[in-house]
N, C-alpha and C positions, 0 to 999 in steps of 0.2 A: 768664287767658290766659297762654300760655307766653312765654318770653323772646324767642321769634321773632316776637312780635307788634309789635315796634317797627318804625317806618316807615323804610325805606331805599330809595333810588332810584339807579340807575346813571346817572352823569353822561355828557353827550355826549363829553367828552374821554376818559373811561374806555372808553366804547363804541368809539370810533374806535381807541384804542390796542389794545384786544383784537382788533378786526377786523384791524388792520395786522399785529399779531404773528402771528396765524393765517395770514394771506395770505402773509406773507414766508417763513414756514417751509415752506408748501406750494410756493411758487414756487421756493425753494432746492432742495427735494427733486426738483422737475421738472428743474432745471438739472443736478443731479448724477446723473440717471438713467443716463447712459452708463457712468459709473464704477461705479454700483451693479450694473448688469447684468454687468460683468466680474468683480466680486468676490463676488457672492452666488450661491447655488444657482439653477439654472434651474428655473422653475416651469412653463413651457410652458402659460400660461393660455389661449392662443388655441385649444388643442385640447380644452379642458374642455367637458363636455356643456352647461353652462349659460352658456357664453360669449356675450356680446352685443356685443362690440366687435371691431374689425378691426386694431388696432395694439397692440403691446406698450406697456403703460402702467404707471407706478409705482403700487403698491397701498398706499403708506405715507402717504396723506393724513391718516389718523387721527392721525399724530404731531402735526400742526399743531393739530388739534381738541383732542386730549388734553392737549398741553402748555399750550394756552391755558386749558383748563378747570382744570388744576391751579393755574395762576396765580390764577384766580378763587377757587378753594376755599381756597387758603392765604393769599393776599395781599389780595384785593379785599374780602372780607367784613369786617364790623365786628369790632373786637377781641374783643368779648364772645362772638362766634359762632365765632371761629377754632378753638378746641379741637374743637368739634363737626365743622366742615367739614374740618379737617385729618384727623381720623379717617376721615371720609367718603372723603377722597382716598386714604388708605391702603387702604381696601377695594377700590379700583379696580385695584390693582396686579396681582393674579393673572390676571384676565381680560384685561387689557391686554398683559401679557407673553406669554400664550399666543397671543393674536391676532397680535401683532407677530412672534412666532416663525414662525407660519404665513405671514405676509406676506413674510418674508425668505427663505422657501424651506426651512424646517426641518421641514416636513411634520407639523404637529400635527393629528391626526385630528379630525373633527367631534366625536367623543365626548370627546376630550381637551379641546377648547375648551369643550364643554358642562360638563365637570367643573370647569374653571377658573372658569366663570361661577357655578357652584354654590359654589365656595370663596369667591369674592368676596361672594356673598350671605350665606353663613354669617359671614364676617368682618364684614360690615356690621351684622348682628344682634348679634354679640358686642361690637363696639366702640361702636355707637350705642345699643344696648339698645332697639331699636324693631322692630316687625314690622307686618303688616297688622292694623289695629284692627277691632273689630266693625263690620259693615256697616249696622247699624240696620234689619235685615230679620228679622222673626220667623221662628224655625225655623233659618235659616241661621246666625244669630249663636250658636247653641248650640255650633257648631264653633269659631268664632273666639274664644269666651270661654275655651276650653281652650288655654292658652298653647303646649304642645308641638305640638298640631295646627295652630294658627295659624302657628307658626314653620315647620313643614314646608310648609304651603301657601305661605308667603311665599318660601321658598327655591325652590319649584317655579315660582312666578309670576315671580320675578326672573330665574331661569335661562332660563325660556321666552321672556321678552321680549328678553333679550340675544341669544339664538339667532335669534329672529324678526327682529330688526333686521338681522342678517347675511343672512338668507334673502331679504329684500326689496331688498338692495343689488345689483340686477342691471342697472339702467339708469342713465344719467347723471342725477344730481341727485335721484333719488327718495328714497333713505334719508336723505340729508342734509337735504333740504327738509322731509321729514316730521318729522325730529327737531327742526328749527327751529320748525315749527308747534306741536309739542307743548310746546316751551320757551315759546313765546308763550302757549299755553293755560294752562300752570302759572303763568306770571307773572300773568296776569289773575285766575286763581282766588285766588292768594296775596294779591293786592292787595285783592280783594273780601273775603277772610277776615281781613284785617289782619295777615297773616304776612309782614312786610316783609323779614325775613332770607331766607326762601325765595324771595320775589319778586325780591330782588336777584340771587341766584345763578342763578335760572332765566332772568332777563333778560340776564345776562352770558353765558349759553350761546349766545344768539342771534348776537352778533358772532363768537364762536368758530367756529360752524358756517358763518356767512356768508363768512368769509375763505376757507374751503375751497371753498364752493359756486361762487364766481366762477371758479375754475379747473377745477371738475368739470363744470359745466353751462354751455353746451350742448356744448362741444367734448371733454369727457372727457379732459383733459390729466393728471389724477391721480384715483385712486380712493380711497374711504374705507378700503377694506381691512378685514380681520377685526378688527384692533386698534381701528379707528375705529368700526365698526358695533357690536361687542360693548360697547365702552367707553361709547359714546353711549347705548346701551340701558340700561346699568347706571346711569349718572348720572341719566338721566331717570326711570327707574322708582323709584329710591330718593329722589329729590326728591319724587315723588308720595307714596310711602309715608310719608316724614317729615312732609309737609304734613298728611296725613290723621291721623297719629298725634298731632301736637302741637295741631291745631285740630279739636276734636270736631265742629264744625258742617260740616266738609268731608267729603263722602261719598267713601270710598275707591273705591266702585263707579263713581261718576261720573268720577273721575280715571282709572280703568282704561279707561273708554271711549276716552280719547285714544290708547290703544295698540291699539285694536280692529283696525286694518287689518293690521299685522304679525302679530298673534296669530291672526286669522282665516285669513290666508294660510298660516300655518304649520300650523294644524289641518287645513286643506284638503289640504296636502301630505302630512301624516301619513296621513290617511284614504285618499288616492289611492294611496300606496305600499303600504299594508297591503292594500288591495283587489286590487292587482296582484301581491301576494306578493313585493314587493321590500323590501330593508332600508329602515328608516325614514330613515336618514341618507344614502341614495343620492341623488345630485343628479339633477335632470331639468330640462326646459325647459317646464314646464307651470304655473309660477306665474302669477298673474293678470297681472302686468306683462309677462311674456314672451308670453302669448297676445295681449295688446293690441298689442305690438310686431309680432308676426307678422300680426295682422289689418291693421295699417296698411300693411305691405308688400304684402299681398294686395290690399287695396282699391286701392292705387296701381298695381297690376299691375306691380310692380317698378320703377316710375319714381322712387319715393322710395328714396334710398340707405339702406343699413343704418345709417350714422351718424346721418342725419337722423331715421330712424324711432326710433332709440334715444332721442334727446333729446325727440322729440315725444311719446313714450310717457309721460314724466313730466308733460307738460302735460295729457294726457288723464286719467291716473290720480290725480294729486295732488288735484284738486278733490273727487273721490269719497272719497279717504282723509281729507280735511279735514272732511267732514261729521260723523263721530263725535267729532272733536276739538271742533267747535263745540257739539255736544250736551253734551259733558262740561263745557264752560265754562258753558252755560246751566243745567245741572242739578246744579251743584256741591254744593248742599245739599239735594238731593231724591233720596234713594237709591231710592225706589220707582219714580219716573219713569226713573231711570238704568237700572234693571233692565229695564223695558219697552223702553227704547232699545236695550239689548243684544240683546233678542229680535228687534226690528224690523230692526236692521242685520244681524244674523246671517242671518235668512231672506233678506233682500235680497241680501246678498253671495253666498251659496251659490247662490241662484236665478239671479242674473245670470251667474255663472261657468258653470253648467251650460247655461244658455240660449245663451251665447256659443259654447261648444264644439259644441252641437248645430247652430247656424246654420252654422258654418264647416266642419262635416262634410258639408254638402250638396254635391250634384253640381257646380253652377256654380262653387263656390269651389275644388273640386278641379281643375277645368279651368284656373282662373286660377293655382293653385299650380304646375301644370306649366308654364304660360307664364312665370311668374316664375323658375322654375328654369332654363328655357332662356335667359332674359335674363341670369341670373347666370352661366351657363356661358360665354356669349359674352363677358362682361366678366372672365372668369377670377376671379370672386369666390367662392372656395371656401366661405366661410361662408354667404353668401346662398343658395348652391346647396343647402344642407341644410335649407331651410325646409320644414316639413311640417305637415299637419293632424293633431292628436291623434285617434287612432282608439279609444283605450281599450283597445287590445290590447298585449300585451307586445312 
């Protein structure tokens, strides 16, 4: 068993200290937002295609989450694990800097942020000397036993997960809460596998995210931002890769199940845009959570405010996104069953999305949509007035 098999537990005082540290950073960022608006470049987020909020909101909540995570990686872990997790912290820097630059208005393109996520993945491999191990699946493992191919697939997986976390960060609380649930899942698996070092770090991510979430949901006073979403994705995916690498009994495919929702939503977005002949990186308002939010507005016939629908969407979608995480926890040492779970969740996810789009294209809902638009116009709510039903046309 590796050196990470020693048993460590995060104490209540450390948990509360990390939570308070994250919360206070995010609260301070909210307080200085007027100054930030005067001294940084204008982002004009309210006019973006994918916008789901109605007030200018600071996008730098990731600073609180990442700062607290760095404290965990460098200072909270046991002394014998510090070299490993300090190098882990170094690998986070490229993707965090690129995301923060975009959050501050320096216009880093989606491709640029994707490249930064790739650099962070390569840096993690170079510094930690780990990548996705064999999956214990006949035939497929022929690929993962060839180190260069396994490394390439690891970079693609890590980069994709980072970008996927950013794509699902569209409504209050969803990306942060999903990251928190994944951290809980990794903690439980690490404890079952006897990997106390990874269990400690994963459990310490929980208060780091929780301090931000209390200010992000339900009122949306601060957003995770690109720095927070990309960085949270990087930290979680590499905790999963490290756990699978150092504990052979842990199935990498089962841990990957915990990232099912953001990955599936991203694959759906790529297929949707390619089918329409649009650039893969072009933003739209057709992600799963965005359709749920629009459905809530239509079902309420406009009586539910946009802000309330935003936060309620998380309550609707999060339990669904939690199901693959639960499956990953239960199947942590059963790669064959984990593969079947991937297939079941994949068919269910895409089937539910297509069924939902078909239902809300129907005539009665179009009539309700027009009624909602009239209500929005009377309230002079320009954002709500642009609610529409996806038609599948350009």
